[in-house]
C-alpha positions as CSV (number, residue, x, y, z in Angstrom):
1,M,0.0,0.1,-0.1
2,T,1.5,3.5,-0.9
3,R,2.3,6.2,1.5
4,N,-0.4,8.4,-0.1
5,L,-3.1,5.9,0.3
6,W,-2.0,5.6,4.0
7,C,-2.1,9.3,4.4
8,G,-5.4,9.3,2.8
9,A,-6.8,6.6,4.9
10,L,-5.5,8.5,8.1
11,L,-7.4,11.7,6.7
12,V,-10.6,9.7,6.3
13,L,-10.5,7.5,9.5
14,G,-10.3,10.9,11.4
15,L,-13.4,12.1,9.7
16,V,-15.1,8.9,10.5
17,L,-13.9,8.7,14.1
18,G,-13.5,12.4,14.9
19,S,-14.9,13.8,18.3
20,A,-16.7,16.9,18.2
21,S,-15.5,17.9,21.7
22,A,-11.7,17.3,20.7
23,T,-9.5,20.0,19.3
24,A,-8.2,19.7,15.9
25,D,-4.5,19.1,17.5
26,E,-6.1,16.4,19.7
27,Q,-7.9,14.8,17.0
28,A,-4.7,14.7,14.7
29,G,-2.8,13.2,17.6
30,A,-5.5,10.5,18.2
31,R,-5.8,9.6,14.8
32,G,-2.0,9.2,14.3
33,E,-2.0,6.8,17.3
34,Q,-5.0,4.9,15.9
35,M,-3.3,4.2,12.6
36,A,-0.2,3.3,14.1
37,R,-2.1,0.9,16.3
38,L,-3.8,-0.6,13.1
39,L,-0.4,-0.9,11.2
40,S,1.5,-2.5,14.2
41,E,-1.0,-4.8,15.6
42,I,-2.9,-6.2,12.4
43,P,-0.4,-8.1,10.1
44,R,-0.8,-7.1,6.8
45,G,-2.9,-9.6,4.4
46,T,-4.6,-10.8,7.6
47,P,-8.5,-10.9,7.3
48,V,-10.0,-8.5,9.8
49,V,-13.5,-8.0,11.2
50,M,-14.9,-4.8,12.1
51,L,-17.1,-4.4,15.2
52,N,-19.4,-1.5,14.7
53,M,-21.3,0.1,17.6
54,L,-23.7,3.0,16.7
55,K,-25.7,5.2,18.5
56,F,-27.9,7.4,16.4
57,R,-28.8,11.1,16.5
58,E,-32.8,11.7,16.9
59,V,-32.2,14.3,14.0
60,A,-29.4,13.9,11.5
61,E,-26.9,16.8,11.7
62,Y,-26.1,17.8,7.9
63,P,-24.1,20.9,7.4
64,G,-26.1,23.6,5.9
65,G,-29.3,21.9,7.2
66,G,-31.7,20.7,4.4
67,Q,-34.8,18.5,4.9
68,P,-34.6,17.0,8.3
69,V,-34.2,13.3,8.6
70,S,-33.5,10.7,11.6
71,G,-30.1,9.5,12.2
72,R,-31.6,6.1,11.3
73,E,-32.5,7.2,7.8
74,A,-29.3,9.3,7.4
75,Y,-27.5,6.2,8.2
76,A,-29.3,4.1,5.8
77,R,-28.4,6.5,3.0
78,Y,-24.5,5.9,4.1
79,R,-25.3,2.2,4.4
80,A,-26.7,2.0,1.0
81,A,-23.7,3.2,-0.7
82,A,-20.9,2.0,1.8
83,S,-22.1,-1.8,1.4
84,K,-21.4,-1.6,-2.1
85,L,-17.8,-0.3,-1.6
86,V,-17.5,-3.0,1.1
87,A,-18.4,-5.5,-1.4
88,E,-15.9,-4.1,-4.0
89,V,-12.8,-4.7,-1.8
90,G,-14.1,-8.2,-1.1
91,G,-15.7,-7.5,2.3
92,G,-19.2,-8.2,3.4
93,P,-21.5,-8.2,6.6
94,V,-21.1,-11.2,9.1
95,W,-24.0,-10.1,11.7
96,S,-26.3,-7.2,12.6
97,G,-28.7,-6.5,15.5
98,D,-30.4,-3.9,17.1
99,A,-28.7,-3.4,20.7
100,K,-31.4,-3.8,23.3
101,A,-29.7,-3.6,26.9
102,S,-26.3,-3.3,28.2
103,I,-25.4,-5.8,30.7
104,I,-21.7,-5.0,31.6
105,A,-21.1,-1.3,30.5
106,P,-20.6,2.1,32.0
107,A,-23.8,3.5,33.5
108,G,-25.9,5.0,31.0
109,E,-24.2,3.6,28.0
110,Q,-26.7,2.4,25.3
111,W,-26.0,1.4,21.6
112,D,-28.6,1.6,19.0
113,E,-27.1,-0.9,16.6
114,V,-24.1,-3.4,16.4
115,F,-22.8,-5.2,13.5
116,L,-19.8,-7.1,12.4
117,V,-18.2,-6.4,8.8
118,R,-15.2,-8.6,7.6
119,Y,-12.5,-7.3,5.0
120,P,-9.8,-9.4,3.6
121,S,-7.2,-7.5,4.9
122,I,-6.6,-4.2,7.0
123,E,-5.4,-2.8,3.5
124,K,-8.4,-3.3,1.8
125,F,-10.6,-1.7,4.6
126,L,-8.2,1.3,4.3
127,Q,-8.4,1.3,0.4
128,M,-12.0,1.6,0.9
129,I,-12.3,4.5,3.3
130,S,-9.6,6.1,1.1
131,S,-11.7,6.0,-2.1
132,Q,-13.2,9.0,-3.7
133,A,-16.6,7.1,-3.8
134,Y,-16.4,6.6,0.1
135,Q,-15.5,10.2,0.6
136,D,-18.7,11.2,-1.3
137,V,-20.8,9.3,1.0
138,V,-19.4,9.6,4.5
139,F,-20.9,12.6,5.3
140,H,-24.3,10.8,5.8
141,R,-22.7,8.7,8.5
142,S,-21.3,11.9,10.3
143,A,-24.6,13.4,10.0
144,A,-26.6,10.2,11.4
145,I,-24.1,9.4,14.5
146,A,-24.2,10.7,17.8
147,D,-21.6,8.4,19.1
148,S,-19.9,5.2,17.9
149,R,-17.3,2.3,18.4
150,L,-15.3,0.9,15.4
151,I,-13.0,-1.7,16.7
152,A,-10.9,-3.9,14.3
153,T,-10.4,-7.5,15.4
154,V,-9.0,-10.5,14.1
155,E,-9.5,-14.1,14.9
156,S,-7.7,-15.4,17.9
157,K,-5.3,-18.4,17.6
158,K,-6.2,-19.4,21.0
């Protein structure tokens, strides 16, 4: 994977994972740490499954406003386009479900949806999020999500 692709992936990962409460410098530092961890802890060419935990906004927050839609509707717009991009890099859904109750979690923590997506490798994931097609639709995700977690996992050898 080229250096430009890694840099592009880092930028897009920042858009996906950015925190509204953090300063730009804090976000840049956190993104750098997250990317370094991805690169050091996931061997190249190893299949990866992404754990996605989502909390939707009641009303999506699109820049410039527009016709109000729910966070779920905005995310459905993102999902429709992103699922095609995932398939183009050889990935696909593993499991999806509505979160109903947090049993072991910080007080008040609640998610709306949880799902798993498999990619042939971390390189394929980064290739996808760096693509222009992905960058053209990720704004729907940003508008939709109040909070989220994206955790890269690899199969355990245990």
